[in-house]
C-alpha atoms as a printed R data frame, in Angstrom:
    type eleno elety resid chain resno       x       y       z
1   ATOM     1    CA   MET     A     1  26.417  -3.704   7.712
2   ATOM     2    CA   GLY     A     2  26.551  -0.943  10.276
3   ATOM     3    CA   SER     A     3  24.130  -0.466  13.135
4   ATOM     4    CA   SER     A     4  22.607   2.519  11.286
5   ATOM     5    CA   ASP     A     5  21.100   0.005   8.856
6   ATOM     6    CA   HIS     A     6  19.246  -1.716  11.706
7   ATOM     7    CA   LEU     A     7  15.959  -0.416  13.050
8   ATOM     8    CA   ILE     A     8  16.657  -1.982  16.457
9   ATOM     9    CA   SER     A     9  19.889  -1.581  18.391
10  ATOM    10    CA   ASN     A    10  20.661  -2.814  21.926
11  ATOM    11    CA   GLY     A    11  17.018  -3.814  22.374
12  ATOM    12    CA   ALA     A    12  15.646  -0.337  21.562
13  ATOM    13    CA   VAL     A    13  13.837   0.758  18.410
14  ATOM    14    CA   ARG     A    14  14.762   3.929  16.544
15  ATOM    15    CA   THR     A    15  11.807   6.184  15.769
16  ATOM    16    CA   GLY     A    16  11.658   9.002  13.260
17  ATOM    17    CA   ILE     A    17  11.852   9.598   9.526
18  ATOM    18    CA   PHE     A    18  14.838   8.004   7.770
19  ATOM    19    CA   SER     A    19  16.503   9.348   4.635
20  ATOM    20    CA   GLU     A    20  18.839   6.349   4.419
21  ATOM    21    CA   PRO     A    21  17.721   2.731   3.896
22  ATOM    22    CA   VAL     A    22  16.762   0.604   6.878
23  ATOM    23    CA   THR     A    23  17.741  -2.906   5.813
24  ATOM    24    CA   VAL     A    24  17.071  -4.940   8.965
25  ATOM    25    CA   VAL     A    25  13.756  -4.955  10.836
26  ATOM    26    CA   ASP     A    26  14.200  -7.864  13.247
27  ATOM    27    CA   PRO     A    27  11.593  -8.260  16.016
28  ATOM    28    CA   ALA     A    28  13.803 -10.770  17.844
29  ATOM    29    CA   ALA     A    29  16.221  -7.918  18.608
30  ATOM    30    CA   TYR     A    30  13.587  -5.821  20.383
31  ATOM    31    CA   ASP     A    31  13.264  -5.818  24.176
32  ATOM    32    CA   LEU     A    32   9.462  -6.170  24.255
33  ATOM    33    CA   ARG     A    33   7.830  -5.457  27.591
34  ATOM    34    CA   SER     A    34   4.316  -5.048  28.932
35  ATOM    35    CA   PRO     A    35   3.048  -1.534  29.740
36  ATOM    36    CA   LEU     A    36   3.908  -2.292  33.388
37  ATOM    37    CA   GLY     A    37   7.506  -3.144  32.545
38  ATOM    38    CA   LYS     A    38   7.429  -6.954  32.561
39  ATOM    39    CA   LYS     A    39   9.775  -8.557  30.038
40  ATOM    40    CA   LEU     A    40   7.652 -10.647  27.670
41  ATOM    41    CA   GLY     A    41   8.496 -14.153  26.556
42  ATOM    42    CA   ARG     A    42   8.906 -15.825  23.195
43  ATOM    43    CA   ARG     A    43   5.202 -16.564  22.648
44  ATOM    44    CA   ALA     A    44   4.097 -12.972  23.297
45  ATOM    45    CA   ARG     A    45   6.922 -11.645  21.136
46  ATOM    46    CA   HIS     A    46   5.992 -13.917  18.244
47  ATOM    47    CA   PHE     A    47   2.232 -13.450  18.256
48  ATOM    48    CA   GLY     A    48   2.398  -9.728  18.982
49  ATOM    49    CA   TYR     A    49   4.298  -8.965  15.773
50  ATOM    50    CA   LYS     A    50   2.266  -8.107  12.632
51  ATOM    51    CA   GLN     A    51   3.422  -7.385   9.099
52  ATOM    52    CA   PHE     A    52   1.978  -6.793   5.648
53  ATOM    53    CA   HIS     A    53   3.065  -5.702   2.195
54  ATOM    54    CA   TYR     A    54   0.787  -4.094  -0.369
55  ATOM    55    CA   VAL     A    55   1.492  -3.230  -4.013
56  ATOM    56    CA   GLY     A    56  -0.970  -1.394  -6.235
57  ATOM    57    CA   GLY     A    57  -1.089   0.071  -9.701
58  ATOM    58    CA   ILE     A    58  -3.166   2.490 -11.743
59  ATOM    59    CA   SER     A    59  -3.004   2.316 -15.554
60  ATOM    60    CA   ASN     A    60  -5.079   3.651 -18.446
61  ATOM    61    CA   ASP     A    61  -7.192   0.481 -18.360
62  ATOM    62    CA   LEU     A    62  -7.081  -1.005 -14.872
63  ATOM    63    CA   ILE     A    63  -6.765  -0.442 -11.155
64  ATOM    64    CA   PHE     A    64  -5.217  -3.385  -9.333
65  ATOM    65    CA   GLY     A    65  -3.816  -4.260  -5.941
66  ATOM    66    CA   ALA     A    66  -2.300  -7.210  -4.100
67  ATOM    67    CA   THR     A    67  -1.518  -7.706  -0.400
68  ATOM    68    CA   VAL     A    68   0.256 -10.318   1.716
69  ATOM    69    CA   VAL     A    69  -0.575 -10.272   5.448
70  ATOM    70    CA   ASP     A    70   0.971 -12.106   8.414
71  ATOM    71    CA   LEU     A    71  -0.963 -11.674  11.670
72  ATOM    72    CA   ARG     A    72   0.731 -14.711  13.264
73  ATOM    73    CA   TYR     A    73  -2.593 -16.312  14.228
74  ATOM    74    CA   LEU     A    74  -3.729 -15.939  10.611
75  ATOM    75    CA   SER     A    75  -1.987 -15.334   7.315
76  ATOM    76    CA   SER     A    76  -3.778 -14.150   4.204
77  ATOM    77    CA   ALA     A    77  -3.424 -12.626   0.784
78  ATOM    78    CA   PHE     A    78  -5.821 -10.952  -1.596
79  ATOM    79    CA   TYR     A    79  -5.869  -9.285  -4.987
80  ATOM    80    CA   TYR     A    80  -8.358  -7.277  -7.017
81  ATOM    81    CA   ILE     A    81  -8.461  -6.078 -10.622
82  ATOM    82    CA   TYR     A    82 -10.922  -3.404 -11.738
83  ATOM    83    CA   ASP     A    83 -11.577  -2.633 -15.413
84  ATOM    84    CA   LEU     A    84 -11.990   1.139 -15.736
85  ATOM    85    CA   LYS     A    85 -13.880   0.933 -19.028
86  ATOM    86    CA   THR     A    86 -16.420  -1.782 -18.194
87  ATOM    87    CA   GLY     A    87 -16.649  -1.513 -14.399
88  ATOM    88    CA   LYS     A    88 -16.051  -5.274 -14.080
89  ATOM    89    CA   GLU     A    89 -14.120  -6.553 -11.067
90  ATOM    90    CA   LEU     A    90 -12.087  -9.605 -10.158
91  ATOM    91    CA   ARG     A    91 -11.050 -10.352  -6.584
92  ATOM    92    CA   HIS     A    92  -9.950 -13.277  -4.474
93  ATOM    93    CA   THR     A    93  -8.775 -13.867  -0.888
94  ATOM    94    CA   TRP     A    94  -6.786 -16.763   0.549
95  ATOM    95    CA   ARG     A    95  -6.535 -17.421   4.313
96  ATOM    96    CA   THR     A    96  -4.449 -19.913   6.278
97  ATOM    97    CA   PRO     A    97  -4.205 -20.493  10.051
98  ATOM    98    CA   PHE     A    98  -1.017 -19.145  11.605
99  ATOM    99    CA   SER     A    99   1.949 -18.252   9.355
100 ATOM   100    CA   ARG     A   100   2.373 -21.495   7.457
101 ATOM   101    CA   ALA     A   101   1.669 -20.135   3.972
102 ATOM   102    CA   VAL     A   102   3.479 -16.809   4.246
103 ATOM   103    CA   ARG     A   103   7.105 -15.686   4.120
104 ATOM   104    CA   PHE     A   104   8.545 -12.269   5.004
105 ATOM   105    CA   SER     A   105  12.186 -11.258   4.934
106 ATOM   106    CA   THR     A   106  13.505  -8.830   7.550
107 ATOM   107    CA   ASN     A   107  14.776  -6.424   4.849
108 ATOM   108    CA   PRO     A   108  12.110  -3.984   3.591
109 ATOM   109    CA   GLU     A   109  14.491  -2.613   0.941
110 ATOM   110    CA   SER     A   110  15.276  -5.864  -0.899
111 ATOM   111    CA   CYS     A   111  12.059  -7.525   0.178
112 ATOM   112    CA   ASP     A   112  11.114 -11.159  -0.266
113 ATOM   113    CA   VAL     A   113   7.431 -11.590   0.572
114 ATOM   114    CA   SER     A   114   5.162 -14.385  -0.568
115 ATOM   115    CA   TYR     A   115   1.962 -16.270   0.099
116 ATOM   116    CA   GLY     A   116   0.973 -19.633  -1.356
117 ATOM   117    CA   ASN     A   117   2.742 -21.611  -4.065
118 ATOM   118    CA   SER     A   118   3.574 -21.531  -7.764
119 ATOM   119    CA   LYS     A   119  -0.083 -22.072  -8.780
120 ATOM   120    CA   ASN     A   120  -1.968 -19.942  -6.274
121 ATOM   121    CA   GLY     A   121  -0.582 -16.970  -4.432
122 ATOM   122    CA   ILE     A   122   1.248 -13.656  -4.462
123 ATOM   123    CA   THR     A   123   4.968 -12.907  -4.550
124 ATOM   124    CA   ILE     A   124   6.610  -9.509  -4.021
125 ATOM   125    CA   ARG     A   125  10.378  -9.437  -4.337
126 ATOM   126    CA   SER     A   126  13.239  -7.137  -5.230
127 ATOM   127    CA   VAL     A   127  15.820  -7.749  -7.949
128 ATOM   128    CA   ASN     A   128  18.555  -5.140  -8.493
129 ATOM   129    CA   GLY     A   129  16.374  -2.516  -6.844
130 ATOM   130    CA   ASP     A   130  13.276  -3.231  -8.939
131 ATOM   131    CA   ARG     A   131  10.203  -4.453  -7.083
132 ATOM   132    CA   LEU     A   132   8.506  -7.375  -8.849
133 ATOM   133    CA   LEU     A   133   4.883  -8.411  -8.334
134 ATOM   134    CA   SER     A   134   3.424 -11.761  -9.351
135 ATOM   135    CA   VAL     A   135  -0.207 -12.803  -8.763
136 ATOM   136    CA   ARG     A   136  -1.199 -16.389  -9.624
137 ATOM   137    CA   LYS     A   137  -4.580 -18.126  -9.623
138 ATOM   138    CA   ASP     A   138  -5.149 -21.763 -10.643
139 ATOM   139    CA   GLY     A   139  -1.806 -21.882 -12.436
140 ATOM   140    CA   ARG     A   140  -2.419 -18.692 -14.421
141 ATOM   141    CA   VAL     A   141  -0.206 -15.646 -13.931
142 ATOM   142    CA   LEU     A   142  -2.699 -12.807 -13.635
143 ATOM   143    CA   VAL     A   143  -0.277  -9.996 -12.814
144 ATOM   144    CA   ASP     A   144   3.384  -9.798 -13.803
145 ATOM   145    CA   ALA     A   145   4.658  -6.286 -13.115
146 ATOM   146    CA   SER     A   146   7.818  -4.450 -12.071
147 ATOM   147    CA   PHE     A   147   8.959  -0.942 -11.179
148 ATOM   148    CA   ALA     A   148  12.082   0.843  -9.922
149 ATOM   149    CA   ASP     A   149  11.202   1.221  -6.250
150 ATOM   150    CA   ARG     A   150  14.234   3.287  -5.278
151 ATOM   151    CA   THR     A   151  16.046   6.582  -5.728
152 ATOM   152    CA   PRO     A   152  16.308   8.276  -8.262
153 ATOM   153    CA   ALA     A   153  12.948   7.019  -9.597
154 ATOM   154    CA   VAL     A   154  11.368   7.802  -6.224
155 ATOM   155    CA   GLU     A   155  12.402   8.871  -2.737
156 ATOM   156    CA   PRO     A   156  10.932   6.220  -0.417
157 ATOM   157    CA   LEU     A   157   9.123   7.274   2.722
158 ATOM   158    CA   ARG     A   158  10.675   5.461   5.699
159 ATOM   159    CA   ILE     A   159   9.133   6.137   9.096
160 ATOM   160    CA   CYS     A   160   8.919   4.461  12.504
161 ATOM   161    CA   THR     A   161   6.467   5.626  15.148
162 ATOM   162    CA   ARG     A   162   5.410   4.434  18.587
163 ATOM   163    CA   ALA     A   163   2.222   2.345  18.761
164 ATOM   164    CA   GLY     A   164   0.608   2.084  22.162
165 ATOM   165    CA   TYR     A   165   2.856   2.284  25.239
166 ATOM   166    CA   THR     A   166   5.577  -0.200  24.265
167 ATOM   167    CA   GLY     A   167   4.914  -0.999  20.601
168 ATOM   168    CA   TRP     A   168   6.065   0.535  17.329
169 ATOM   169    CA   VAL     A   169   5.403   0.375  13.579
170 ATOM   170    CA   TYR     A   170   7.945   0.711  10.767
171 ATOM   171    CA   VAL     A   171   6.565   1.765   7.381
172 ATOM   172    CA   ARG     A   172   8.196   2.040   3.968
173 ATOM   173    CA   LYS     A   173   6.080   3.540   1.176
174 ATOM   174    CA   THR     A   174   6.557   4.750  -2.376
175 ATOM   175    CA   GLY     A   175   4.112   6.363  -4.782
176 ATOM   176    CA   ALA     A   176   3.601   7.366  -8.410
177 ATOM   177    CA   VAL     A   177   6.463   5.195  -9.688
178 ATOM   178    CA   PRO     A   178   6.480   4.124 -13.383
179 ATOM   179    CA   MET     A   179   5.383   0.495 -13.598
180 ATOM   180    CA   LYS     A   180   5.513  -1.940 -16.523
181 ATOM   181    CA   GLY     A   181   4.319  -5.461 -17.199
182 ATOM   182    CA   THR     A   182   1.230  -7.414 -18.159
183 ATOM   183    CA   ILE     A   183  -2.123  -8.353 -16.707
184 ATOM   184    CA   ASP     A   184  -3.741 -11.465 -18.160
185 ATOM   185    CA   CYS     A   185  -7.182 -12.172 -16.733
186 ATOM   186    CA   GLU     A   186 -10.802 -12.813 -17.674
187 ATOM   187    CA   PHE     A   187 -11.044  -9.264 -19.035
188 ATOM   188    CA   GLY     A   188  -8.264  -9.944 -21.567
189 ATOM   189    CA   ARG     A   189  -4.541  -9.388 -21.795
190 ATOM   190    CA   PHE     A   190  -3.255  -5.886 -21.040
191 ATOM   191    CA   ASP     A   191   0.206  -4.467 -21.563
192 ATOM   192    CA   ILE     A   192   0.517  -1.923 -18.779
193 ATOM   193    CA   GLU     A   193   1.114   1.512 -20.263
194 ATOM   194    CA   ASN     A   194   1.490   4.832 -18.436
195 ATOM   195    CA   CYS     A   195   0.988   2.859 -15.238
196 ATOM   196    CA   LEU     A   196   1.998   4.262 -11.859
197 ATOM   197    CA   GLY     A   197   2.719   1.893  -8.988
198 ATOM   198    CA   HIS     A   198   2.822   2.279  -5.216
199 ATOM   199    CA   THR     A   199   3.863   0.175  -2.229
200 ATOM   200    CA   ASP     A   200   3.268  -0.120   1.506
201 ATOM   201    CA   TYR     A   201   5.484  -2.294   3.711
202 ATOM   202    CA   SER     A   202   4.409  -2.152   7.369
203 ATOM   203    CA   ALA     A   203   5.690  -4.204  10.308
204 ATOM   204    CA   GLY     A   204   5.885  -3.998  14.054
205 ATOM   205    CA   TYR     A   205   4.219  -4.418  17.412
206 ATOM   206    CA   MET     A   206   1.008  -2.669  16.461
207 ATOM   207    CA   ARG     A   207  -1.761  -1.749  18.862
208 ATOM   208    CA   PRO     A   208  -3.795  -4.897  19.684
209 ATOM   209    CA   GLU     A   209  -6.944  -2.936  18.870
210 ATOM   210    CA   THR     A   210  -6.511  -0.288  16.220
211 ATOM   211    CA   TRP     A   211  -8.141   1.604  13.396
212 ATOM   212    CA   TRP     A   212  -7.114   3.872  10.583
213 ATOM   213    CA   ASN     A   213  -8.250   5.754   7.526
214 ATOM   214    CA   TRP     A   214  -5.957   6.010   4.526
215 ATOM   215    CA   ALA     A   215  -6.067   7.600   1.110
216 ATOM   216    CA   PHE     A   216  -3.826   7.511  -1.912
217 ATOM   217    CA   VAL     A   217  -4.148   9.288  -5.247
218 ATOM   218    CA   SER     A   218  -1.873   8.907  -8.257
219 ATOM   219    CA   GLY     A   219  -1.649  10.259 -11.787
220 ATOM   220    CA   PHE     A   220  -0.113  12.871 -14.033
221 ATOM   221    CA   VAL     A   221  -0.588  16.544 -13.093
222 ATOM   222    CA   ASN     A   222   0.912  19.259 -15.283
223 ATOM   223    CA   GLY     A   223   2.939  16.567 -17.031
224 ATOM   224    CA   LYS     A   224   4.487  15.371 -13.764
225 ATOM   225    CA   ARG     A   225   4.061  12.092 -11.888
226 ATOM   226    CA   PHE     A   226   1.990  12.976  -8.834
227 ATOM   227    CA   GLY     A   227   1.223  10.795  -5.824
228 ATOM   228    CA   LEU     A   228  -0.320  11.636  -2.454
229 ATOM   229    CA   ASN     A   229  -0.421   9.395   0.650
230 ATOM   230    CA   VAL     A   230  -2.287  10.397   3.824
231 ATOM   231    CA   SER     A   231  -3.678   8.644   6.889
232 ATOM   232    CA   CYS     A   232  -5.317   9.204  10.247
233 ATOM   233    CA   GLY     A   233  -5.284   6.955  13.319
234 ATOM   234    CA   VAL     A   234  -1.929   5.290  12.638
235 ATOM   235    CA   ASN     A   235   1.722   6.262  12.042
236 ATOM   236    CA   GLU     A   236   1.276   9.747  13.494
237 ATOM   237    CA   THR     A   237   2.896   9.603  16.964
238 ATOM   238    CA   SER     A   238   5.463  12.448  16.926
239 ATOM   239    CA   TYR     A   239   5.979  11.875  13.187
240 ATOM   240    CA   SER     A   240   3.537  11.546  10.290
241 ATOM   241    CA   GLU     A   241   3.453   9.485   7.102
242 ATOM   242    CA   ASN     A   242   1.405  12.146   5.266
243 ATOM   243    CA   CYS     A   243   3.324  13.016   2.128
244 ATOM   244    CA   ALA     A   244   3.284  13.610  -1.618
245 ATOM   245    CA   TRP     A   245   5.612  12.728  -4.492
246 ATOM   246    CA   VAL     A   246   6.151  14.908  -7.572
247 ATOM   247    CA   ASP     A   247   8.316  13.139 -10.167
248 ATOM   248    CA   GLY     A   248   9.617  11.018  -7.306
249 ATOM   249    CA   LYS     A   249  10.583  13.891  -4.996
250 ATOM   250    CA   LEU     A   250   9.122  13.516  -1.508
251 ATOM   251    CA   SER     A   251   7.342  16.332   0.369
252 ATOM   252    CA   PHE     A   252   5.544  16.132   3.708
253 ATOM   253    CA   LEU     A   253   1.960  17.143   4.461
254 ATOM   254    CA   PRO     A   254   0.169  18.143   7.708
255 ATOM   255    CA   GLN     A   255  -2.348  16.170   9.746
256 ATOM   256    CA   THR     A   256  -5.341  15.012   7.721
257 ATOM   257    CA   ARG     A   257  -9.071  14.823   8.404
258 ATOM   258    CA   PHE     A   258 -11.352  12.174   6.885
259 ATOM   259    CA   GLU     A   259 -15.083  12.820   6.616
260 ATOM   260    CA   PHE     A   260 -17.242   9.921   5.386
261 ATOM   261    CA   ASP     A   261 -20.200   7.722   6.261
262 ATOM   262    CA   ALA     A   262 -18.824   4.654   8.063
263 ATOM   263    CA   ALA     A   263 -22.161   2.858   7.570
264 ATOM   264    CA   ASP     A   264 -21.870   3.370   3.807
265 ATOM   265    CA   PRO     A   265 -18.245   4.096   2.858
266 ATOM   266    CA   MET     A   266 -19.144   3.950  -0.845
267 ATOM   267    CA   LYS     A   267 -20.643   7.430  -0.487
268 ATOM   268    CA   ASP     A   268 -18.410  10.389  -1.282
269 ATOM   269    CA   TRP     A   269 -15.559  11.218   1.119
270 ATOM   270    CA   ARG     A   270 -13.971  14.553   1.967
271 ATOM   271    CA   ILE     A   271 -10.257  14.289   2.816
272 ATOM   272    CA   HIS     A   272  -8.550  17.547   3.740
273 ATOM   273    CA   SER     A   273  -5.896  19.377   5.719
274 ATOM   274    CA   ASP     A   274  -4.435  22.858   5.903
275 ATOM   275    CA   SER     A   275  -2.707  22.306   2.528
276 ATOM   276    CA   PHE     A   276  -5.216  20.302   0.490
277 ATOM   277    CA   ASP     A   277  -8.926  19.607   0.067
278 ATOM   278    CA   LEU     A   278 -10.012  16.534  -1.879
279 ATOM   279    CA   ARG     A   279 -13.271  14.795  -2.677
280 ATOM   280    CA   PHE     A   280 -13.204  11.032  -3.262
281 ATOM   281    CA   MET     A   281 -15.892   9.236  -5.303
282 ATOM   282    CA   SER     A   282 -15.935   5.424  -5.111
283 ATOM   283    CA   ARG     A   283 -16.263   3.146  -8.102
284 ATOM   284    CA   GLY     A   284 -15.565  -0.198  -6.412
285 ATOM   285    CA   VAL     A   285 -14.587  -1.768  -3.104
286 ATOM   286    CA   HIS     A   286 -12.653  -4.681  -1.643
287 ATOM   287    CA   LYS     A   287 -14.002  -5.785   1.763
288 ATOM   288    CA   GLU     A   288 -12.648  -8.095   4.457
289 ATOM   289    CA   HIS     A   289 -14.942  -8.692   7.450
290 ATOM   290    CA   VAL     A   290 -13.678 -11.314   9.896
291 ATOM   291    CA   ASN     A   291 -14.753 -12.123  13.464
292 ATOM   292    CA   ALA     A   292 -12.729 -15.067  14.732
293 ATOM   293    CA   GLY     A   293 -12.368 -14.633  18.471
294 ATOM   294    CA   LEU     A   294  -8.889 -13.236  19.010
295 ATOM   295    CA   LEU     A   295  -8.927 -11.709  15.536
296 ATOM   296    CA   ALA     A   296 -11.471  -9.356  14.067
297 ATOM   297    CA   THR     A   297 -11.316  -6.951  11.166
298 ATOM   298    CA   ARG     A   298 -13.637  -4.595   9.384
299 ATOM   299    CA   PHE     A   299 -11.786  -3.524   6.268
300 ATOM   300    CA   SER     A   300 -13.051  -1.584   3.268
301 ATOM   301    CA   GLN     A   301 -10.689  -0.384   0.563
302 ATOM   302    CA   MET     A   302 -12.494   1.669  -2.060
303 ATOM   303    CA   TYR     A   303 -11.053   2.654  -5.425
304 ATOM   304    CA   GLY     A   304 -12.323   5.582  -7.431
305 ATOM   305    CA   THR     A   305 -11.536   9.171  -8.410
306 ATOM   306    CA   PHE     A   306 -10.324  12.286  -6.603
307 ATOM   307    CA   ARG     A   307 -10.959  15.948  -7.291
308 ATOM   308    CA   GLY     A   308  -9.598  18.998  -5.524
309 ATOM   309    CA   LYS     A   309  -6.491  21.036  -4.905
310 ATOM   310    CA   VAL     A   310  -3.128  20.370  -3.253
311 ATOM   311    CA   GLN     A   311  -0.680  23.068  -2.185
312 ATOM   312    CA   LEU     A   312   2.971  22.014  -1.886
313 ATOM   313    CA   GLY     A   313   4.974  25.049  -0.847
314 ATOM   314    CA   PRO     A   314   4.572  27.742  -3.514
315 ATOM   315    CA   ARG     A   315   3.144  25.310  -6.081
316 ATOM   316    CA   SER     A   316  -0.522  24.423  -6.490
317 ATOM   317    CA   TYR     A   317  -1.744  21.196  -8.088
318 ATOM   318    CA   GLU     A   318  -5.273  20.863  -9.423
319 ATOM   319    CA   ILE     A   319  -6.512  17.281  -9.068
320 ATOM   320    CA   GLY     A   320  -9.160  16.445 -11.644
321 ATOM   321    CA   ASP     A   321 -10.594  12.922 -11.704
322 ATOM   322    CA   LEU     A   322  -7.358  11.169 -10.778
323 ATOM   323    CA   TYR     A   323  -7.709   7.578  -9.650
324 ATOM   324    CA   GLY     A   324  -6.803   6.353  -6.203
325 ATOM   325    CA   PHE     A   325  -7.896   4.614  -3.025
326 ATOM   326    CA   ALA     A   326  -9.604   5.350   0.294
327 ATOM   327    CA   GLU     A   327  -9.605   2.913   3.205
328 ATOM   328    CA   ASP     A   328 -11.529   2.424   6.432
329 ATOM   329    CA   HIS     A   329 -10.055  -0.246   8.720
330 ATOM   330    CA   TYR     A   330 -10.755  -1.516  12.236
331 ATOM   331    CA   ALA     A   331  -8.696  -4.408  13.591
332 ATOM   332    CA   ARG     A   332  -8.431  -6.461  16.763
333 ATOM   333    CA   TRP     A   333  -5.355  -8.657  16.548
């Protein structure tokens, strides 16, 4: 493995947008210092590092998502399943002090991420380039899904940006990728058909107090697989994660503005930039509100429909009631 595969070399992190895979993200290799230049010790290096992996899917019948989080002081995982026809929802969150219940590999390409055990928990792993998702509750496999999370099915977004004065965040995302599998829950058993999946692997020395807004929309437009990923407040120092996929081909988008009511994020949102203007209408929400001293979070991830228009170069895409997500997140960690 050459040094170009490593995010960190000689104690320094590489920032930018990467067309080639980054297969080693190892915090132990980073020369972490305070903003005043003091070299930080093992405890600060360990507890300063945060990482999470999210996988979601949108099918004809369901919207679902699953996340594994390692904040060092606290590890957690959650899932939700939303029935588009009935409006019924299932959701559950597990939390464990420190990182005892969670496992993350240092390779975001062939990832091995898990929380819990064989009866209760979430596993995200890669086998021969396919990303596999398993969600288990009380011994029952609720979600068993897979998709080709690599070129040529999709061009992954790989980006590393500075966070604060000495920190950084590496992100790997994919969107609108054909997904297959089954969901077996209280709503019934569903064979996933015409399902599009998406992922978000994020890791690094994130700002100790941070916030962001994020939106993602996915579906078929003019017979093509269409996905759009935009954010504000994170991953936008010198480089931006704002992008779209059309049949797996990646294009970049400009800075994005989010207009919504923070006191009631279930109200309609306007999300727009110089190249698109979208309206988001919520149908459900997953919330995580925690205030535990060192750690605090105010997290709302809504799922619903988008309408509007996206311009990618000379081509225009009309978005009419496509499903997706909008997120409002504050964190102190």
